[in-house]
C-alpha positions as a Markdown table, in Angstrom:
| # | Residue | x | y | z |
|---|---|---|---|---|
| 1 | Met | 20.4 | 186.6 | 138.6 |
| 2 | Asn | 22.3 | 185.3 | 135.7 |
| 3 | Ile | 25.9 | 185.1 | 136.4 |
| 4 | His | 28.6 | 184.2 | 133.8 |
| 5 | Trp | 32.3 | 183.3 | 135.7 |
| 6 | Ile | 35.4 | 183.3 | 133.4 |
| 7 | Ile | 38.5 | 182.1 | 135.2 |
| 8 | Phe | 42.1 | 181.2 | 134.0 |
| 9 | Lys | 42.4 | 177.8 | 135.6 |
| 10 | Leu | 42.7 | 174.0 | 134.5 |
| 11 | Leu | 39.9 | 173.1 | 137.0 |
| 12 | Asp | 40.3 | 169.3 | 137.0 |
| 13 | Val | 43.4 | 169.4 | 138.3 |
| 14 | Ser | 43.1 | 172.3 | 140.4 |
| 15 | Thr | 43.6 | 171.6 | 144.0 |
| 16 | Asn | 41.1 | 174.7 | 145.2 |
| 17 | His | 38.5 | 173.9 | 142.8 |
| 18 | Ala | 35.9 | 174.2 | 145.6 |
| 19 | Ser | 36.4 | 177.9 | 146.1 |
| 20 | Arg | 34.4 | 178.0 | 142.8 |
| 21 | Thr | 32.2 | 174.7 | 142.5 |
| 22 | Glu | 30.9 | 174.9 | 146.0 |
| 23 | Leu | 30.0 | 178.3 | 145.8 |
| 24 | Ile | 28.5 | 177.7 | 142.5 |
| 25 | Lys | 26.4 | 174.8 | 144.1 |
| 26 | Glu | 25.3 | 177.6 | 146.7 |
| 27 | Met | 24.4 | 180.0 | 144.1 |
| 28 | Lys | 22.4 | 177.8 | 142.0 |
| 29 | Ala | 20.6 | 176.4 | 145.2 |
| 30 | Arg | 19.3 | 179.9 | 145.7 |
| 31 | Gly | 17.9 | 180.1 | 142.3 |
| 32 | His | 20.3 | 181.8 | 140.7 |
| 33 | Asp | 21.6 | 180.8 | 136.8 |
| 34 | Val | 25.7 | 180.2 | 136.7 |
| 35 | Arg | 27.8 | 179.2 | 134.3 |
| 36 | Leu | 31.5 | 179.1 | 134.7 |
| 37 | Tyr | 34.1 | 179.0 | 131.8 |
| 38 | Cys | 37.5 | 177.4 | 132.3 |
| 39 | Gly | 40.0 | 175.0 | 131.0 |
| 40 | Tyr | 40.7 | 171.2 | 131.7 |
| 41 | Leu | 43.6 | 169.0 | 131.2 |
| 42 | Asp | 42.4 | 165.2 | 131.2 |
| 43 | Arg | 38.5 | 165.4 | 131.8 |
| 44 | Lys | 35.4 | 167.5 | 131.7 |
| 45 | Glu | 34.6 | 167.2 | 135.4 |
| 46 | Pro | 31.3 | 168.3 | 136.1 |
| 47 | Phe | 31.7 | 168.6 | 140.0 |
| 48 | Gly | 27.8 | 167.7 | 140.9 |
| 49 | Leu | 26.9 | 171.0 | 139.2 |
| 50 | Gly | 25.0 | 169.6 | 136.5 |
| 51 | Glu | 24.8 | 169.7 | 132.8 |
| 52 | Gly | 26.0 | 173.1 | 131.0 |
| 53 | Thr | 27.0 | 174.6 | 134.3 |
| 54 | Ile | 30.8 | 174.4 | 133.6 |
| 55 | Arg | 31.7 | 175.3 | 130.0 |
| 56 | Tyr | 35.1 | 173.8 | 129.2 |
| 57 | Phe | 37.5 | 175.3 | 126.8 |
| 58 | Asp | 39.0 | 172.8 | 124.7 |
| 59 | Leu | 42.3 | 173.2 | 124.9 |
| 60 | Pro | 45.8 | 171.3 | 123.1 |
| 61 | Arg | 47.7 | 169.8 | 125.5 |
| 62 | Ile | 51.2 | 171.0 | 124.5 |
| 63 | Arg | 51.9 | 173.7 | 127.4 |
| 64 | Lys | 53.6 | 176.4 | 125.5 |
| 65 | Val | 50.6 | 176.7 | 123.0 |
| 66 | Arg | 47.8 | 175.9 | 125.5 |
| 67 | Ala | 48.1 | 179.6 | 126.8 |
| 68 | Val | 47.4 | 180.7 | 123.3 |
| 69 | Phe | 44.6 | 178.9 | 122.7 |
| 70 | Tyr | 43.2 | 179.8 | 126.3 |
| 71 | Ala | 43.7 | 183.7 | 125.5 |
| 72 | Ala | 41.3 | 183.1 | 122.2 |
| 73 | Ala | 38.7 | 181.1 | 124.5 |
| 74 | Val | 38.5 | 183.7 | 126.9 |
| 75 | Trp | 38.0 | 186.2 | 124.1 |
| 76 | Arg | 35.2 | 184.1 | 122.4 |
| 77 | Ala | 33.7 | 183.7 | 125.8 |
| 78 | Ile | 33.4 | 187.5 | 126.7 |
| 79 | Leu | 32.1 | 188.0 | 123.1 |
| 80 | Arg | 29.4 | 185.5 | 123.5 |
| 81 | Ser | 28.5 | 186.4 | 127.3 |
| 82 | Leu | 28.5 | 190.2 | 126.7 |
| 83 | Leu | 27.0 | 190.5 | 123.0 |
| 84 | Arg | 24.7 | 187.6 | 123.0 |
| 85 | Asp | 23.7 | 186.4 | 126.5 |
| 86 | Arg | 23.9 | 189.8 | 128.4 |
| 87 | Pro | 24.2 | 188.4 | 131.6 |
| 88 | Asp | 23.5 | 190.5 | 135.1 |
| 89 | Val | 27.1 | 190.0 | 136.0 |
| 90 | Leu | 30.2 | 188.8 | 134.4 |
| 91 | Leu | 32.8 | 187.8 | 137.2 |
| 92 | Ile | 36.5 | 187.4 | 136.1 |
| 93 | Asp | 39.8 | 187.1 | 137.7 |
| 94 | Tyr | 43.1 | 189.0 | 137.2 |
| 95 | Thr | 44.7 | 186.9 | 134.4 |
| 96 | Val | 41.4 | 187.1 | 132.4 |
| 97 | Gln | 41.5 | 190.8 | 132.7 |
| 98 | Leu | 44.7 | 191.0 | 131.6 |
| 99 | Ile | 44.1 | 188.8 | 128.5 |
| 100 | Ala | 40.8 | 190.6 | 127.6 |
| 101 | Ala | 41.3 | 194.0 | 128.9 |
| 102 | Pro | 41.2 | 195.6 | 125.4 |
| 103 | Leu | 38.2 | 193.6 | 124.4 |
| 104 | Leu | 36.3 | 194.6 | 127.7 |
| 105 | Leu | 36.7 | 198.4 | 127.2 |
| 106 | Val | 35.4 | 198.4 | 123.7 |
| 107 | Leu | 32.3 | 196.2 | 124.6 |
| 108 | Arg | 31.6 | 198.3 | 127.5 |
| 109 | Ala | 30.6 | 201.1 | 124.9 |
| 110 | Phe | 27.8 | 198.9 | 123.5 |
| 111 | Gln | 26.9 | 197.0 | 126.8 |
| 112 | Arg | 26.3 | 198.5 | 130.1 |
| 113 | Lys | 23.6 | 196.1 | 131.3 |
| 114 | Thr | 26.0 | 193.7 | 132.7 |
| 115 | Arg | 28.2 | 194.4 | 135.7 |
| 116 | Ile | 31.7 | 193.4 | 135.4 |
| 117 | Val | 33.5 | 192.4 | 138.6 |
| 118 | Leu | 37.2 | 191.1 | 138.8 |
| 119 | Asp | 37.7 | 188.4 | 141.4 |
| 120 | Ile | 41.2 | 188.5 | 143.4 |
| 121 | Arg | 41.4 | 185.1 | 145.2 |
| 122 | Thr | 45.3 | 185.1 | 145.1 |
| 123 | Leu | 48.3 | 187.1 | 144.7 |
| 124 | Pro | 50.9 | 185.8 | 142.2 |
| 125 | Val | 52.8 | 182.8 | 144.3 |
| 126 | Gly | 55.5 | 181.8 | 142.1 |
| 127 | Val | 58.6 | 183.0 | 144.3 |
| 128 | Arg | 61.1 | 183.0 | 141.7 |
| 129 | Leu | 59.2 | 185.0 | 139.2 |
| 130 | Phe | 57.1 | 187.1 | 141.9 |
| 131 | Arg | 59.4 | 190.6 | 140.9 |
| 132 | Trp | 57.7 | 190.4 | 137.4 |
| 133 | Ser | 54.5 | 188.5 | 138.1 |
| 134 | Ile | 53.1 | 191.1 | 140.9 |
| 135 | Lys | 53.7 | 193.7 | 138.3 |
| 136 | Ala | 51.1 | 192.0 | 135.8 |
| 137 | Phe | 48.8 | 191.7 | 138.6 |
| 138 | Leu | 49.1 | 195.3 | 139.5 |
| 139 | Leu | 48.5 | 196.2 | 136.3 |
| 140 | Ser | 45.2 | 194.1 | 136.1 |
| 141 | Leu | 43.9 | 195.9 | 139.0 |
| 142 | Ser | 44.7 | 199.5 | 137.6 |
| 143 | Leu | 42.6 | 198.3 | 134.4 |
| 144 | Ala | 39.8 | 197.5 | 136.4 |
| 145 | Arg | 39.2 | 201.1 | 137.2 |
| 146 | Leu | 38.7 | 201.6 | 133.5 |
| 147 | Asp | 36.4 | 198.3 | 132.8 |
| 148 | Cys | 34.8 | 196.9 | 136.0 |
| 149 | Asp | 32.3 | 197.8 | 138.4 |
| 150 | Gly | 33.5 | 196.4 | 141.4 |
| 151 | Ile | 36.4 | 194.2 | 143.1 |
| 152 | Thr | 35.9 | 191.5 | 145.4 |
| 153 | Phe | 38.7 | 190.0 | 147.5 |
| 154 | Ile | 39.3 | 187.1 | 149.4 |
| 155 | Thr | 40.2 | 188.7 | 152.6 |
| 156 | Glu | 40.3 | 191.9 | 154.2 |
| 157 | Gly | 44.2 | 192.0 | 154.2 |
| 158 | Met | 44.2 | 191.4 | 150.5 |
| 159 | Gly | 41.8 | 194.2 | 150.1 |
| 160 | Arg | 44.3 | 196.5 | 152.1 |
| 161 | Tyr | 47.2 | 195.4 | 150.1 |
| 162 | Cys | 45.5 | 195.8 | 147.0 |
| 163 | Arg | 44.8 | 199.6 | 147.8 |
| 164 | Ser | 47.9 | 200.2 | 149.1 |
| 165 | Arg | 49.5 | 199.6 | 145.7 |
| 166 | Val | 46.7 | 200.7 | 143.5 |
| 167 | Gly | 44.3 | 203.5 | 143.8 |
| 168 | Leu | 41.0 | 201.8 | 143.1 |
| 169 | Gly | 39.2 | 204.9 | 143.0 |
| 170 | Arg | 35.0 | 204.9 | 143.4 |
| 171 | Leu | 35.2 | 201.0 | 142.7 |
| 172 | Lys | 32.9 | 199.2 | 144.9 |
| 173 | Thr | 34.5 | 196.3 | 146.9 |
| 174 | Ala | 33.6 | 193.4 | 149.0 |
| 175 | Val | 35.0 | 190.3 | 150.7 |
| 176 | Trp | 34.2 | 186.9 | 150.4 |
| 177 | Thr | 36.4 | 184.2 | 151.6 |
| 178 | Ser | 37.1 | 180.7 | 151.6 |
| 179 | Gly | 34.5 | 178.1 | 153.1 |
| 180 | Phe | 33.7 | 174.6 | 153.5 |
| 181 | Glu | 30.7 | 172.4 | 152.8 |
| 182 | Pro | 29.3 | 171.4 | 156.6 |
| 183 | Thr | 27.6 | 168.2 | 155.7 |
| 184 | Leu | 30.6 | 166.9 | 153.9 |
| 185 | Phe | 32.7 | 168.4 | 156.5 |
| 186 | Asp | 30.9 | 166.7 | 159.8 |
| 187 | Pro | 33.3 | 164.9 | 161.8 |
| 188 | Ser | 30.3 | 162.8 | 163.4 |
| 189 | Arg | 29.9 | 161.4 | 160.0 |
| 190 | Tyr | 33.3 | 159.7 | 160.2 |
| 191 | Glu | 35.4 | 157.5 | 162.6 |
| 192 | Lys | 38.8 | 157.7 | 163.8 |
| 193 | Ala | 40.9 | 154.7 | 163.4 |
| 194 | Pro | 43.1 | 154.0 | 166.6 |
| 195 | Ala | 46.8 | 155.9 | 166.5 |
| 196 | Asn | 48.6 | 152.5 | 167.7 |
| 197 | Gly | 50.9 | 155.0 | 169.8 |
| 198 | Arg | 51.5 | 157.1 | 167.2 |
| 199 | Phe | 50.8 | 160.7 | 167.0 |
| 200 | Arg | 49.6 | 161.7 | 163.5 |
| 201 | Leu | 50.5 | 164.9 | 161.7 |
| 202 | Phe | 48.6 | 165.8 | 158.5 |
| 203 | Tyr | 49.0 | 168.5 | 155.7 |
| 204 | His | 46.9 | 168.6 | 152.5 |
| 205 | Gly | 47.2 | 170.9 | 149.4 |
| 206 | Ala | 50.1 | 172.1 | 147.3 |
| 207 | Leu | 53.4 | 170.5 | 148.3 |
| 208 | Cys | 56.3 | 173.0 | 147.6 |
| 209 | Leu | 59.1 | 174.4 | 149.4 |
| 210 | Ser | 57.4 | 178.1 | 149.3 |
| 211 | Arg | 54.6 | 176.6 | 151.4 |
| 212 | Gly | 56.7 | 175.4 | 154.2 |
| 213 | Ile | 56.6 | 171.6 | 153.5 |
| 214 | Gly | 60.5 | 171.3 | 153.4 |
| 215 | Ser | 60.4 | 172.8 | 157.2 |
| 216 | Leu | 58.0 | 170.3 | 158.0 |
| 217 | Ile | 59.7 | 167.3 | 156.6 |
| 218 | Leu | 62.8 | 168.5 | 158.8 |
| 219 | Ala | 60.5 | 169.3 | 161.6 |
| 220 | Ala | 59.2 | 165.7 | 161.8 |
| 221 | Lys | 62.8 | 164.2 | 161.7 |
| 222 | Ala | 63.7 | 166.6 | 164.6 |
| 223 | Leu | 60.8 | 165.1 | 166.5 |
| 224 | Glu | 61.8 | 161.7 | 165.7 |
| 225 | Glu | 65.1 | 162.4 | 167.2 |
| 226 | Lys | 63.6 | 163.8 | 170.4 |
| 227 | Gly | 61.8 | 160.2 | 170.4 |
| 228 | Leu | 58.4 | 161.8 | 169.8 |
| 229 | Pro | 56.4 | 158.9 | 167.9 |
| 230 | Val | 55.1 | 160.8 | 164.9 |
| 231 | Asp | 53.9 | 160.2 | 161.7 |
| 232 | Leu | 53.5 | 162.6 | 159.0 |
| 233 | Thr | 51.1 | 162.5 | 155.9 |
| 234 | Leu | 51.5 | 165.0 | 153.0 |
| 235 | Ile | 48.6 | 164.9 | 150.4 |
| 236 | Gly | 48.7 | 167.0 | 147.1 |
| 237 | Ser | 50.2 | 168.0 | 144.1 |
| 238 | Leu | 53.8 | 167.7 | 144.4 |
| 239 | Ile | 55.1 | 170.8 | 142.7 |
| 240 | Asp | 58.9 | 170.5 | 144.0 |
| 241 | Arg | 58.9 | 166.6 | 143.4 |
| 242 | Arg | 62.7 | 166.1 | 143.6 |
| 243 | Glu | 63.7 | 168.5 | 146.7 |
| 244 | Leu | 61.0 | 167.3 | 148.7 |
| 245 | Leu | 61.2 | 163.6 | 148.2 |
| 246 | Ala | 65.2 | 164.1 | 148.6 |
| 247 | Leu | 64.2 | 165.3 | 152.0 |
| 248 | Val | 62.3 | 162.2 | 152.8 |
| 249 | Glu | 64.8 | 159.9 | 151.7 |
| 250 | Glu | 67.9 | 162.0 | 152.8 |
| 251 | Asn | 66.6 | 161.7 | 156.6 |
| 252 | Gly | 65.4 | 158.4 | 156.6 |
| 253 | Leu | 61.9 | 159.2 | 156.9 |
| 254 | Gln | 60.4 | 156.7 | 154.3 |
| 255 | Ala | 58.7 | 154.5 | 157.0 |
| 256 | Thr | 57.0 | 157.7 | 158.7 |
| 257 | Cys | 56.5 | 160.3 | 156.1 |
| 258 | Arg | 53.7 | 159.5 | 153.6 |
| 259 | Val | 53.4 | 161.8 | 150.4 |
| 260 | Leu | 50.6 | 161.2 | 148.6 |
| 261 | Pro | 49.0 | 162.4 | 145.3 |
| 262 | Pro | 45.5 | 164.7 | 145.5 |
| 263 | Val | 42.4 | 162.8 | 146.4 |
| 264 | Pro | 38.6 | 163.4 | 145.2 |
| 265 | Tyr | 37.4 | 166.4 | 147.2 |
| 266 | Glu | 35.0 | 163.9 | 148.9 |
| 267 | Gln | 37.6 | 161.7 | 150.5 |
| 268 | Val | 39.3 | 164.9 | 152.0 |
| 269 | Pro | 37.4 | 164.8 | 155.2 |
| 270 | Ala | 38.0 | 161.2 | 156.3 |
| 271 | Leu | 41.7 | 162.1 | 155.8 |
| 272 | Ile | 41.3 | 164.7 | 158.0 |
| 273 | Met | 39.2 | 162.9 | 160.7 |
| 274 | Ala | 42.3 | 160.3 | 160.7 |
| 275 | Cys | 44.9 | 162.5 | 161.9 |
| 276 | Asp | 45.7 | 163.8 | 165.5 |
| 277 | Leu | 47.2 | 167.5 | 164.3 |
| 278 | Pro | 47.0 | 169.3 | 161.0 |
| 279 | Val | 49.9 | 171.8 | 160.7 |
| 280 | Ile | 49.7 | 174.9 | 157.9 |
| 281 | Pro | 53.5 | 175.7 | 157.7 |
| 282 | Phe | 53.2 | 178.7 | 155.5 |
| 283 | Pro | 56.3 | 181.3 | 155.8 |
| 284 | Asp | 55.6 | 184.9 | 156.3 |
| 285 | Phe | 55.5 | 185.6 | 152.5 |
| 286 | Val | 52.8 | 188.1 | 151.2 |
| 287 | Ala | 51.1 | 186.0 | 149.0 |
| 288 | Trp | 50.4 | 183.8 | 152.3 |
| 289 | Arg | 49.8 | 186.7 | 154.5 |
| 290 | Val | 46.6 | 187.8 | 152.7 |
| 291 | Ser | 45.5 | 184.7 | 152.0 |
| 292 | Ser | 42.5 | 182.4 | 153.1 |
| 293 | Pro | 43.7 | 178.8 | 152.8 |
| 294 | Ile | 40.6 | 176.6 | 152.8 |
| 295 | Lys | 42.4 | 173.8 | 154.3 |
| 296 | Leu | 42.2 | 175.9 | 157.4 |
| 297 | Leu | 38.6 | 176.0 | 157.6 |
| 298 | Glu | 38.2 | 172.5 | 156.6 |
| 299 | Tyr | 40.4 | 171.6 | 159.6 |
| 300 | Met | 38.2 | 173.4 | 161.6 |
| 301 | Ala | 35.1 | 172.0 | 160.5 |
| 302 | Met | 36.3 | 168.7 | 161.3 |
| 303 | Gly | 36.8 | 169.7 | 164.8 |
| 304 | Lys | 40.9 | 169.7 | 164.9 |
| 305 | Ser | 43.1 | 171.6 | 166.8 |
| 306 | Met | 45.9 | 172.6 | 164.8 |
| 307 | Val | 49.6 | 173.9 | 164.3 |
| 308 | Val | 49.7 | 177.1 | 162.3 |
| 309 | Thr | 52.3 | 179.9 | 161.6 |
| 310 | Asp | 51.7 | 183.1 | 163.2 |
| 311 | Ile | 50.7 | 185.1 | 159.9 |
| 312 | Asp | 47.9 | 187.6 | 159.5 |
| 313 | Ala | 45.9 | 184.8 | 157.2 |
| 314 | His | 45.6 | 182.6 | 160.3 |
| 315 | Arg | 45.6 | 185.3 | 163.0 |
| 316 | Asp | 42.5 | 187.0 | 161.4 |
| 317 | Val | 40.6 | 183.8 | 161.5 |
| 318 | Leu | 41.8 | 182.2 | 164.6 |
| 319 | Gly | 42.8 | 185.1 | 166.8 |
| 320 | Asp | 43.8 | 183.6 | 170.1 |
| 321 | Ala | 41.5 | 180.6 | 170.2 |
| 322 | Asp | 43.2 | 177.6 | 172.3 |
| 323 | Phe | 42.8 | 174.9 | 169.7 |
| 324 | Ala | 45.7 | 176.9 | 167.5 |
| 325 | Phe | 49.1 | 176.3 | 168.7 |
| 326 | Tyr | 51.0 | 179.0 | 166.7 |
| 327 | Ala | 54.5 | 178.3 | 165.5 |
| 328 | Gly | 56.4 | 181.9 | 165.7 |
| 329 | Asp | 57.7 | 181.2 | 161.9 |
| 330 | Ser | 58.0 | 178.5 | 159.3 |
| 331 | Ala | 61.4 | 177.5 | 160.4 |
| 332 | Pro | 61.7 | 173.8 | 161.4 |
| 333 | Glu | 62.4 | 174.5 | 165.2 |
| 334 | Ser | 59.5 | 176.7 | 165.5 |
| 335 | Leu | 57.2 | 174.1 | 164.0 |
| 336 | Val | 58.9 | 171.6 | 166.3 |
| 337 | Glu | 58.3 | 174.0 | 169.4 |
| 338 | Ala | 54.5 | 174.2 | 168.2 |
| 339 | Ile | 54.2 | 170.8 | 167.7 |
| 340 | Glu | 55.6 | 169.3 | 171.0 |
| 341 | Arg | 53.4 | 171.8 | 173.0 |
| 342 | Ala | 50.5 | 170.3 | 170.7 |
| 343 | Tyr | 51.4 | 167.2 | 171.8 |
| 344 | Glu | 51.7 | 168.0 | 175.8 |
| 345 | Arg | 48.2 | 168.5 | 175.1 |
| 346 | Arg | 47.2 | 165.6 | 173.2 |
| 347 | Asp | 44.6 | 164.3 | 175.5 |
| 348 | Asp | 42.7 | 167.7 | 175.3 |
| 349 | Leu | 42.8 | 168.1 | 171.6 |
| 350 | Glu | 39.6 | 166.3 | 170.8 |
| 351 | Arg | 37.8 | 168.9 | 173.1 |
| 352 | Leu | 39.4 | 172.0 | 171.9 |
| 353 | Gly | 38.7 | 171.2 | 168.3 |
| 354 | Arg | 35.0 | 171.2 | 169.0 |
| 355 | Arg | 35.3 | 174.7 | 169.8 |
| 356 | Ala | 36.9 | 175.1 | 166.2 |
| 357 | Arg | 34.0 | 173.7 | 164.4 |
| 358 | Ala | 31.5 | 175.8 | 166.2 |
| 359 | Met | 33.3 | 178.7 | 165.1 |
| 360 | Ala | 34.0 | 177.7 | 161.5 |
| 361 | Leu | 30.1 | 176.8 | 161.4 |
| 362 | Ala | 29.4 | 180.3 | 162.6 |
| 363 | Asp | 31.0 | 182.2 | 159.8 |
| 364 | Phe | 32.8 | 180.2 | 157.0 |
| 365 | Thr | 30.2 | 177.7 | 155.2 |
| 366 | Trp | 30.3 | 178.1 | 151.5 |
| 367 | Gly | 26.7 | 179.3 | 152.0 |
| 368 | Arg | 27.5 | 182.2 | 153.9 |
| 369 | Gln | 30.4 | 183.3 | 151.2 |
| 370 | Ala | 27.5 | 182.8 | 148.4 |
| 371 | Glu | 25.4 | 185.4 | 150.4 |
| 372 | Arg | 27.7 | 188.1 | 150.8 |
| 373 | Leu | 28.8 | 187.5 | 146.8 |
| 374 | Leu | 25.3 | 187.8 | 145.7 |
| 375 | Gly | 24.6 | 190.8 | 148.5 |
| 376 | Phe | 27.3 | 192.6 | 146.6 |
| 377 | Phe | 26.1 | 192.1 | 143.0 |
| 378 | Arg | 22.9 | 193.2 | 144.0 |
| 379 | Ser | 24.4 | 196.6 | 145.4 |
| 380 | Leu | 25.9 | 197.5 | 142.0 |
| 381 | Asp | 24.6 | 200.2 | 140.6 |
| 382 | Gly | 20.8 | 200.0 | 141.1 |
| 383 | Arg | 20.7 | 196.2 | 141.9 |
| 384 | Asp | 19.3 | 196.8 | 145.4 |
| 385 | Ala | 16.1 | 196.9 | 143.7 |
| 386 | Met | 16.5 | 193.6 | 142.0 |
| 387 | Pro | 13.7 | 191.0 | 142.8 |
| 388 | Gln | 15.1 | 187.9 | 145.2 |
| 389 | Ala | 15.6 | 184.9 | 143.4 |
| 390 | Lys | 13.7 | 182.0 | 145.6 |
| 391 | Thr | 16.0 | 180.6 | 148.1 |
| 392 | Gln | 16.4 | 176.8 | 148.6 |
| 393 | Val | 19.5 | 177.0 | 151.4 |
| 394 | Arg | 21.2 | 173.5 | 151.2 |
| 395 | Ser | 23.2 | 174.0 | 154.3 |
């Protein structure tokens, strides 16, 4: 199968590039030809995909004009894809759909071979502009009824939310969720350094107030005041830099709270292994409720018990698993209570975490997600008869 994938993302600085790059590795390992079209900020990183798999758009660094050049690059890529290359599937995200809807509508009149699929990985996450950005998102869904053959969602919850807001008619839909690479995220490959009497909390990903990171910092302070010997490590893009660094300084946590920049994907497992308890403090915001945090599955894959907030995105994956210590909400006092419960069982956390890895291996590898997506592609309008590619499964 020949698949073209066009996304609106600067891939080299993206903290969630694995949802594209790792999935593409799995599809290529199964004998399929995949091209990814996207932007970059500093470097054309190949992400181990081989020459020619990622077709980077050359864009100006000036932010205010970059979006205009990106839109033009998207139009060129779609014209080249649908009129010259004619792949079996063209996969796009909702921003690309908004940019190129008029072009897609016109080209569908000339080219029906390629199946166009809208892929929804996230709702708009900017809290301040959510009222306006969600309208654009819903417009993208509405346009999909005119120019797409199907839609894929990151979770069942995302699918339910989108159907409740926009009638999708007879469009075929499917779910493929986040995942992990089981060989890289294998705890047996890494050694855990001695704790020296400290209880090490951990979070990696985008660092911003809307994801509850401020509450987590305040929770660390409260735990310190209660006499618990906790250290907190935060790794990722520091979006709300001024506010979060001020919280660390104002609460005197410079010695026990480390805020570090993003690290290469290959270094993430060792950092997870080094901690005692990962924490995902996401608030009950609609964009987080219908999400599938990659970090959640990576923590499970590394055999970690964890503290998570009691939202659908976490509960739908973890259920009532005993390695999940739920916080009632993202308030600092709720996080403190959940971390204290985990701390009381600190001698059991490793044993409980082994169940987390078993659960992750059963349903959440990138290989499993690739099989779901490829199966959906084959189901689109006569694709069931398409010959299967030879499978060379990596994991």
